N, C-alpha and C positions, 0 to 999 in steps of 0.2 A: 504493500500500500504506500510505499515511500514516494512513488511517482504521482500519487493522486493530487496533491496540491498543485504540481506543475500542470497536470492534465486539466484541472479546473481553471487555472489561470489562463492557460493557452486557449481554452474554450471561450472564456469571457472575452479575451482579446480578439479572437477570430471573428466573433460576432460584430465587432466594430471595424476591424481592418485585417482580414485574413491574410492578405498579401504581405503586410508588414510582419505578421507573426512568422510566416514561412521564411521570409527573408532574414529576419533577425535570428531565428533559431538556426537556420542554415549557416549563417556567417559565424555565429558563436561556435557551432560544431566544427566548421571548417578551419577556424583559427585555433582550435584546441582549448578554447575557454571552458568548454564543458564536454563531458563524454556522454551526456544524457541524450544527445541529439542523434537520431539514426542517420546512417550514411545516405539514405535516399533523399533526405532534405538538404544534404550538403553538396549534391551534384551541381556542376556548373550550369547545366541547362535549366535546372529547377530554379537556381538563384537568378539567372538572367530573366526568365519568364516572370518570376515573382517581382523582380525589380521593375520591369517594364509595366506590369499591371499595377504595382504600387504607385508609380508615377502617374498613371492614368487616374487612379483613385484620388490622388492628391489634388489634381485639377478638378475632376468632376465633383468632388465632395465639397467644393467651396463655391459652387454656382447654384443660386436658388433654383428650385424645381428640377434642375439637372441632378442634384444630389438625391432627390426623391426617386427619380427614374432609375438612377444607379442602384439605390437601395432596393427597389422593387426587383431589379434583375438579379440581385444577390440574396434574395430571400431563401433560395435553395443553396446557393454556392457557399455562403458563410457557414451555415450549420454543417454542411457536408465537409467543408475544409476543417472545421473544428473537430469533427468526429475522426477524420483521417489522421490529422496531426496527433490527436490524443491516442489513437490506436497505435500509431508508429512509436510514440514515446513509451507507451506501455510495453510494446513488443521489444523495444531496446533494453528496458530495465528488467523485464521479466518478473516484476513485482506486482503486477495487476493484469488480470485477463484483458485481452485486447477488445473484446466485445463490450465489456463493462466500461472500459476507458472510452471507447467510441461513443457509448450512450451518454456518459457524463459530459464529454467534450462537445458533442453535437447538441444536446439539450441546453447546455449553458450558452453555447454560441447562438442558438435560436433566441433565447430570452434576451441576451444583450443586443442582438440584431434588432429585435422588435422595439427595444428601448431606444436604440439609435434612430431607427426609421421613424418611429412615432414622434420623437423629439424634433426631428427635422421637419416633419409635417407641421408641427406647431410653430416652429421658427419661421417657416415659409409663409405664414399668415402676415408677417411683417414685411413691408415693401423694401426695406433697405437690405443690402447684401452683407453688411459688416458682421452681423450676428452669425451668419453661416460660416464666414471665414474664421471668426474667433472660436466657435464651437469645433470646427473641423481641426484647427490647429491644436486645441486642447485635447481632442480625441487622439490625434497622432502622437502627441507628446506623452499622453497618458498610456497608450499602448506600448510605446517604446520603453517608457520608464518601468511599467509594471512587469513586462516580459523580461527586461534586463534584471530587475530586482529578483524575479522568480528564479533565475538561474543560480543566484547565490543564496537567497533566502526564500525557498518555495512556500513554506508554510505561512510566513508573514505576508507574502505577496498574495496568496490565496485568500487570506482574511480580508485584505484590502480590496481585492477583486469582488468578493462576496458583498462587502459593504457598499461598494460602488454600484453593483447590480441591484441591490435592494433599494438604494437611494434613487437609482434611475427608474425603477418600477413605481416608487412613490411619486416622483415628479411626473411620470407619465399619466398617473391618475389625475393629478391636478391640471394637466394640460389637455385633458380629454376634450373639453369644449372647443379648444383651438384646433385640435386635430379634426374634429367633426366639421368645423368651418372650412378647413383646407380641403377636405374630401368633397364638400358641397361645391366649392369653387372649381375643383378639378372636373367634377361631373358636369357643371354648367359649361365649362370651356369645351368639353367633349361634345356636348349637345350642340353648342354654337358651331363647332367645326363640322358636325354632321349635317346641320341645316345648310351651311354654306356649300358643302360638298354635293348635296342633293339639289341645290338650286332653290331651296325654299326661301320665302321672303314674306314679310308682312304685307297684307293687302293695302293697296293705296287708296286714299279717299278720293 
């Protein structure tokens, strides 16, 4: 069970930025900082792909509404990535069954992803883009800091990740009205585009 804290933390971080998690763990393993990272995450092709996708996310994550589209596309990707990374970590250590580790990592990634996506919907009800940039930067720094901390102090990092996840869920409840407003606006925009596409118009007097 010694790898469980790292599995939980990597799952939480994967729900926010899966590419950053793969990139960081791979670099830490390849440079010899830790021996907990499996060789499959240290491969050059994996690191290159993760690096390119991470840069794409850095840009997309800071643009209002584009970030929500990006999050929607990653509703499956992030939990799957969290489950795969967790299973690989468990397989490397041999201290936790891979199936159990995948379940922990995947479910934790799904919850943190929902918090991230929901928070972004609420933020996008504000017309200015600066809040998106600030939140995105905080997420990037938070993931980098927690994953790095987890390499050296996995249990403490897991406690912090659990506290942040709980706090995010609480905040999400308070932001529920703004999320509903965002969804109504998006539905209205889709309806307007549909009407324009079909040539529908208001009758003239």
